C-alpha positions, 0 to 999 in steps of 0.5 A, spaced: 487 541 319 487 548 319 479 548 319 481 543 325 485 548 328 481 554 327 474 550 331 479 548 337 478 551 344 481 557 348 483 553 354 489 549 357 491 542 354 496 539 351 496 538 343 499 532 339 502 534 331 502 527 328 504 524 321 501 518 319 498 517 326 505 516 329 506 523 334 511 527 332 511 534 337 507 534 343 507 541 346 503 544 352 499 551 352 495 555 357 490 556 350 490 551 346 487 555 340 492 561 341 498 556 340 496 552 334 495 558 330 502 560 332 503 553 329 500 555 323 502 562 322 509 560 323 514 563 317 520 561 320 523 555 324 521 549 326 513 549 327 514 549 319 517 543 318 511 540 324 506 544 320 509 541 313 509 534 316 503 533 319 497 530 317 493 532 324 493 534 330 489 533 336 489 535 343 487 533 351 483 539 355 487 539 362 483 542 368 491 548 369 497 549 365 501 545 370 497 539 370 498 540 361 505 540 363 506 534 368 502 531 361 506 533 356 512 531 359 510 524 361 506 523 353 513 526 350 518 521 355 513 515 352 513 517 344 519 520 344 516 525 337 523 527 332 521 533 334 520 534 341 528 537 345 529 530 349 532 529 355 538 524 355 542 522 361 550 521 361 548 513 364 541 510 366 541 512 374 537 507 379 530 508 382 528 505 389 521 503 388 516 501 392 510 496 388 503 496 390 499 491 392 497 489 400 505 489 403 507 491 398 516 489 396 521 493 394 527 493 389 531 498 385 529 499 377 534 502 372 526 506 370 520 509 372 514 505 370 508 507 370 505 503 377 508 503 384 512 510 388 519 512 385 524 515 390 530 517 386 534 518 381 541 516 385 548 516 382 550 510 381 547 502 384 552 501 388 552 506 392 543 504 391 544 497 392 547 498 399 543 504 402 537 499 401 541 494 404 542 497 410 535 500 410 532 493 410 537 490 416 533 496 420 526 496 417 525 489 415 521 491 409 520 485 404 524 485 398 522 479 394 517 479 390 512 472 390 505 472 391 504 471 399 499 466 398 503 462 395 510 461 399 508 455 404 515 457 409 518 464 410 526 464 406 532 466 410 531 473 410 525 471 415 529 467 420 535 472 420 531 478 422 532 482 415 525 483 414 520 482 418 515 476 415 508 479 411 508 472 408 508 468 414 500 468 416 496 472 422 504 474 424 503 482 421 498 486 419 497 491 414 497 497 418 504 495 421 507 494 415 505 500 412 509 503 418 515 500 416 513 502 409 513 510 412 519 510 415 523 507 408 518 513 405 522 519 410 528 516 409 528 517 402 525 523 402 530 526 406 529 524 414 536 521 414 538 523 421 531 522 424 532 514 422 540 515 425 538 517 431 531 511 431 536 505 431 541 509 435 535 509 441 535 501 437 541 499 441 542 504 447 534 499 449 537 493 447 544 495 450 540 497 457 537 489 456 543 487 456 542 484 449 550 485 446 549 481 439 543 484 437 546 492 441 553 490 435 547 489 430 545 496 430 551 499 432 555 497 426 547 500 422 550 506 424 556 506 422 555 503 415 550 508 414 554 514 417 561 512 412 557 511 406 554 517 405 560 521 408 564 518 402 558 521 398 562 527 398 557 533 401 555 533 408 552 539 409 551 542 418 544 542 418 538 537 415 536 542 408 532 537 402 535 541 397 537 540 389 543 545 386 541 544 379 546 549 373 545 548 366 549 551 360 550 550 352 544 545 353 548 541 359 545 541 366 548 539 373 543 536 378 546 536 385 541 531 390 542 534 397 537 529 402 538 530 409 544 534 408 547 529 404 549 528 397 544 522 394 545 524 387 550 528 382 546 528 376 549 529 368 543 530 363 543 534 356 537 536 353 539 540 346 537 548 344 533 548 351 534 553 357 534 552 365 527 552 365 526 547 360 531 543 363 527 544 370 519 543 367 522 537 364 526 535 370 521 534 376 515 532 371 519 525 369 525 524 372 525 526 381 520 528 386 520 535 388 524 537 394 523 543 398 527 548 395 531 549 388 536 553 387 540 555 382 544 560 379 538 565 379 532 564 381 526 562 376 519 562 376 516 555 372 510 553 370 511 547 376 515 549 381 519 556 383 528 556 382 531 561 388 538 563 387 542 562 393 541 564 400 547 562 404 553 561 403 553 553 404 548 553 398 553 559 394 559 553 396 553 547 393 552 553 386 559 553 385 561 545 386 555 544 380 559 550 376 565 546 376 562 540 375 558 542 369 564 547 366 569 539 367 562 536 362 562 541 357 570 540 356 570 533 355 563 534 351 567 540 347 573 535 346 568 529 344 564 533 338 572 535 336 574 527 336 567 525 332 566 531 327 574 530 325 572 522 324 566 524 321 570 529 315 575 522 315 569 516 313 566 521 309 559 522 313 555 529 315 556 527 322 557 520 327 552 520 333 553 512 334 559 507 334 559 500 336 566 497 337 567 488 335 573 485 338 574 478 337 576 474 343 577 466 345 577 462 351 584 460 350 583 457 344 576 453 345 570 458 344 570 465 341 566 470 344 565 476 339 564 483 344 560 489 341 560 496 345 556 501 343 558 509 343 553 514 343 555 521 343 563 519 344 560 516 350 560 509 353 552 506 353 554 500 357 546 499 358 548 496 351 554 492 350 552 486 347 557 478 348 554 473 342 557 466 343 561 464 336 560 456 335 566 455 329 570 448 331 576 452 331 577 459 332 578 463 326 577 471 326 575 473 320 568 467 319 566 471 327 566 476 324 562 476 318 558 471 323 557 476 328 556 483 324 550 479 319 547 477 325 547 484 329 546 488 324 540 483 322 536 484 328 538 492 329 538 497 326 546 499 323 551 505 327 553 511 323 560 508 323 563 500 326 569 499 328 573 492 327 579 491 332 584 488 326 587 490 319 584 489 313 581 483 313 577 483 319 575 491 316 573 486 309 570 481 313 564 486 317 564 490 310 561 482 307 558 481 314 553 488 313 553 486 305 549 480 308 544 484 311 542 489 306 545 494 310 551 498 310 555 504 314 562 506 313 568 500 317 573 502 320 579 497 323 586 499 328 591 494 325 596 493 331 602 495 329 604 502 329 597 503 330 595 504 322 588 505 321 584 501 316 579 502 310 576 498 305 580 503 301 586 502 304 592 503 310 593 510 313 599 512 317 596 518 321 600 521 327 599 518 334 596 524 337 590 526 332 584 526 334 582 520 329 587 515 332 586 517 340 577 515 339 580 510 335 584 507 341 579 508 346 573 504 343 579 499 341 581 499 348 573 499 351 573 493 346 577 490 349 576 490 356 569 488 355 571 482 352 577 480 357 571 481 362 567 477 359 571 470 358 574 471 365 567 471 368 566 465 364 572 462 366 571 464 374 564 461 373 567 454 370 571 454 375 565 456 380 560 451 377 566 446 378 567 447 385 559 446 388 558 440 383 563 436 389 559 437 395 555 433 396 547 436 397 547 441 392 543 439 386 543 444 379 537 448 383 542 450 389 547 451 383 543 455 380 541 460 386 548 460 388 551 463 380 547 468 381 548 470 387 556 471 387 560 472 381 566 468 384 569 463 389 572 468 392 566 472 393 563 465 396 568 465 400 568 473 403 560 471 405 558 469 413 554 463 414 547 466 414 548 469 407 550 462 404 544 459 409 539 463 405 540 462 399 541 454 399 536 454 404 540 449 409 545 452 414 548 445 415 549 445 407 552 452 408 557 450 413 560 444 408 561 449 402 565 454 408 569 448 411 571 446 403 574 454 402 577 454 408 
């Protein structure tokens, strides 16, 4: 490997240290040979461990240092090498994606993929769904993913004016549809007030034509858009498109301001990284680059330039970001202290991942095991799972043993497994782990007097003990998730029974209604147009509405 490094070119590019053909570290360099020799000749630091473990090194030439930065960020994001500092978000932030193709569809996704255009990230999924709904109501882009040449007739979106119908042959040119997408792109890049002005002009045009029904429709779009943006909490007097970025101790806050409105407050962690490292990785992978990036001080990176605040509004936004950062650091400090004490209590070096199991019954018939996941003391809700347990009668011990065996036969064990229950439940979990050939610390919490339970026995700790508080929080979250699951199952069964009683609703329509409405109450609140779109018949939609009276 040393001989190979001496032959490396003195040009910009990305280098990859490998062990058994797997990347263990990926870096960028303006001069590949010089940077690789620094790694090889290092006497201290991370480079020593990288070189000791690596059995090969490869490199990819690029035209510039900036291109090397982008390639490095994408490779690190894809391979996640063990020695690279990784960017971790506090939750999975949503993006709006425009697909590829002659008539692209628009959707919300949780991760950025390789194809299509991505805009975001946004703060949360609820806001993003509402935003996309308002935009579609005016612009009419399609959200269905069907192949257009296989569609025999347009869906309800076309008939109620939500989609301009690229599936209707001869009704729309590619150029006209592209203009719709250009308006969408313009909004997502920050031209929010331009979009609102366009809707207002359309509203006024219909009002002059005495088409008051459509005028009211466009008025409602404007009101929804303005209310939704005001609820985000930040509104500037001008149209600026900027990001506010602050960071300390490996934690970073990004406020995404577009068109003068806050579209996202994002929280990330990146161990052993400064503001420059974070910004390079964030804008190479996570987000489009805005017109301006503002932080506490000006910094120049290989990708973008960061400015210090230049007016009172930017000063105010930086102060808001710093307040949020300080609160997140405070919470992280509390979590780290709790996890350290919990690790000492169960006798392990550290605890990063905790999984909690709660067993619940559906009115005595049917058992469901709920699993919640915590990373660094924070819930990872996208990894929560529920398991149906098929037993003739409820049995918590057998249920725990079965779910532990099923889960950890396929998944890695956590650093700590929490069970809601006493010594019997803990023993059942340990038995389940033994059947998988894996083992990790198991701790329970007996409901009477909140006694902490391990295989070795029970411990009476003070109620204000960080260990007890942490376990109670996990138990409460596991129980909440279990109760929520039970409620959804009961509501779904009630919903299904109601739909079966209505003539004209077969299995296909029933499935579509259950997929689109979580409960009878949600169906009751829906308007006739929305139900008609889902069932494909206004007559049957009216039957449903009449039955709900």
